N, C-alpha and C positions, 0 to 999 in steps of 0.2 A: 402574392405574385405582383411584380411591378407592372404598372400601367405603361404600355409602350408609348403612350402619348407624353409621359413625363420626360422622355428623352428627346422629344421633338417639338418642344415649346419654342416657337420662333415665328417671325413674320418677315415678309420680304418687302423692301422699298427699293424700287428700281432693281439693281443687281446686288443689293446689300441685304444679307440675312441678319436679322437682329434677334438676339435671344430674348425670350419673354419669361420672366419668373412665374412660377405657379401662382395663379390668382388665389387670394385668401378665400376661405369658405364663406358661403353666403350667396345672396342673389345680387347680381350686378346688372342694373338697368342701363343699357348702352344705347346712346343715340347714334344712328347711322345716316349716311348721306341721303338727301331727298332727290338726288339726281346725279350730281357730279361726284364720282367715287373718290376724288381727291379731297373732298371735304371732311373725311373722317379724321379724328384726332389720333395722335400718337398713343395717348392713354387708352383710347378705345381699342386700338390694334393690339396693344400689349395685354389688355384684359381679355379680349376675345381669344388670342393665341394661348393665354395662360389658363383659360377656363377648362373645366372637365366636360362641359356640355353647353351647347348654345340652343336656347329655345327661340324659335322664330315663327313668323306667320306662314311663310311659303319657302320651303327648302330650296326650290328652284331659284328664286330671286336671291336669297341669302347666299347660295352657293357661288353666285357670280362675284359678290363682294369678297368672299373668303378666297376664291381662286385668284382674284386680282392681287391679293397680298400673301398668297401661299400659306393660308392658315388652315390647318388640318385638325379640326375639332368636330366631334360628332354633333349632328343637328337633330333636333326633335321639334316637329311641328306643334305650335301652340297658337290657336286662333279661335274665333268665336264659335266655330262648329264643334271643336273637340276640347274646349277649355275645361269643362267639368270633368272629363275623363283624364286629361293630362295633369291637372293640378296635383292630384295625389301622388303621381309618379315623380313630379318635380320636388314635391315636399319630402318624399322618401329619400331622394338623392341628397337633398340639403341636410336631412337628418344624419346621413352617412358622412357628412363633412365635405361634400362636394362644392365646387365653385361653379355656379350656374349663371350664365349670361343670358339676358333677355333682350331681344332686338325685335324691331318691327320691319316691315318691308321697306320703310323709308321714314326717316325722321326720329322723333323722340317717342319711345314706347309709352303707353298709357294714354296718349292723346287720341281719342276716338278708337280705342281698341280695348279688349277685355283684360289687359295687363293689370289694371288696378285691383282686380279680384285676387290675382295671384299675390301681389304685394301685400294685400290685406291679410291673407292667410299665412304668408311667410312671417309677417310681423307677429301675428297671433301665436305662431309656433315658436317664437323667440329667436328666429334667425336674423342675421344681419342683412340689411338692404342698403345698397350703395348706388347712387345715381352718377352716371358719367354724362354730363351735359354735352350738347353738340347741336347738329343741324335740326331745324324745326321749320316746317312749312308755314306754320302760324306766325312765327316771329319774322321770317324772311319776307312774308307778304306785308306785314305791318311796316317793315323798314322801307320797302320800295314803293308803298302806296302813296306816300306823300301826305297821309292823313294823320291826325293827332294820335300820338302813341302814349301820352301820359296816363290814359285810362282806356281800357278796351274790354269788351266782353266776347269770349270765345263761345260760339253757339254750336260748333260741330256741324253736323248735317241737318238742314231743315227738313221738315216732313216732305215726302215725295208728292203727295196729292195737294193740289192748289188750295182747296178749302182749308185744310189743316195748316198749310204753310202760311196762308194769309192770317189765320187766327194767331199763330205763333208770332208772326211779324208785328201784328197789332199790339201784342204784349210787350214787344221789344222797342216799339216806336219811340217811346219817351225816355229810354235809358240814356243818361247823359254821358255817353262814351262811344268810341268807335266800335262797330260790330264786325266780327270776323266769322265767316262761315266757310265750310268746305262744300263744294258742289261738283256734280258730274257733268260731262259734256252734253248728254241728251237732255238734261233738266235745266241747263243754264239759262236758256232763253226764257222759258216760262218763269223761272225763279226771279230773274231780273225784272220781268214785267210785273210780277206780284210785288216785288220790293218797291218799284217806282210808284205803284198805285197805293201801296199801304204805308210806306215810310215817307213818301213825298218825292215827286219827280226831280226836285232841285237838289236833293241831298248828294253831296260829292261821294264818289266811290271809285274803286279800282278792281279790275278783274285780273288776277295774277295767275298765269298758266305756265306749267312746265318750268318752275323756278329752278335755277342753277343748271338747267339742261341746255343742250345745243339750241333748241328752238324756244327759249324763254320769251314770253310775251306778256307785257303789262299794258293794259288799256285803262286810262283814267278819264273821268268825266262825271257828269251828273248821272243819276240812275236812269233818267229818261233817255239820255244820249247813249248810254251803254246798252239799255234794253233795245233801242232801235238798231244799234250797230250789230248786235248779236242775233236779232230776230231771224228765225229760219235757219240758223246755223247750229251745228253740233261740234264744237271744238274738241280736239283730242287732248288727252293727257290729264294730269292732276291740276285742279283748279281751286283757288282760294279767292273769295270775294271779301273785300274790306269796304265797309260803308262808314262814312264820317258821322260824327255826332249830330243830333238834331240841330237844325239851323235856328238862330235866335229869332224869337217871335217879337214883332214890333209891338210896342206898348199901345193899348187901345186909346183912341182919341177921347178927349173929354166929352164930346157929344155922344160917343158910344156908351160911356159910363152913365151919363145922364139918362139916355134912352132906356138902358137896362134897369136903372134904379126906378124910373117912373113906372115901368111895367111891373116890377117886383113890389113896389110900395102900394100899388093899387090892389094887391091881393094878399099882402102879408104885413106883419109888424115891421117896425124899423129894424129891429135886431135881426129878424129872419131875412128881411130883404137884403140887408148888408151882407150877411153870410152867403146868401145865394149868389149875389153879383160878384163878390170877392172870389168865390170858388169858380164861377163860370169864366171870369176874365183873368184869373191868376194874379190878382192884385192883393196887397196887404189890406186886412180888414180896417185898419186905422184910416188908411187913405179913403176907402169907400165910405166909411162911417162919416168922416169929415165932410165929404161931398154930399152925402145924404142929408146931413144937418143943414147945409147951405141951401139945398133944394127945398126942404120943408119950410125954411124961413123966407124964401123969396116970394114976393107978392105975385099972385096969379092975375093976369090981365084977361078980361072977358071981351 
């Protein structure tokens, strides 16, 4: 029996109806807008309209996007609470030759959601996986932050409790890259306070809220400044925090090297003292060794 959806594959832009060919069999991972519905790509619209089924986090949220472009494709909820139950159903549809689109509530699927588990099982089953790139809160925040983009680490959500959060931040403190984290309004003030105290109050950062939406807001400053500005507040909406790389550390003065060597040499061999001081001050061993030799040769005045 013919699928009635096969005769109605189309989407609407303005008042223009555009035909969408049937999407090819397999899983299509489709990025959707993070706020402004106009940010969706033409390829995404064509794929969503041409799919047999759309797996989404929340059918209520995804229905708004589909209604905007008059796309009439069955929706199936797929989220962290039902993923284990739904994956076999989606795999069964793929085995039948269906074209399944996977979308999240906003942005690129698989970023901080259980989608990667589905992709892993789809690949293991031998089905095609196709990515349709597009909006991403992670990349949008990096672009507007004004911080280095050549190297960054995406951490997702930090632990909700302060002690665990500080512990994780301590592990990230020396990473030579910009750090990107998602955060919630109720936790933002405490999170920024922990960042300032753990990563350093002078590290530059940006708090990016409601990107691409009507009330988009980007605050830039040091972690200390941002923590003070947000203290006591619970901003609404989706929030991404970008923290710049660690600040350069000033080279230790010669007097500091000499003092450290004097202390180390009083209790250890030359070799061990050099290794200890070089590690503590972050200096090349050759440099510290040369200075240690000079110190041991210098006459002592009583």
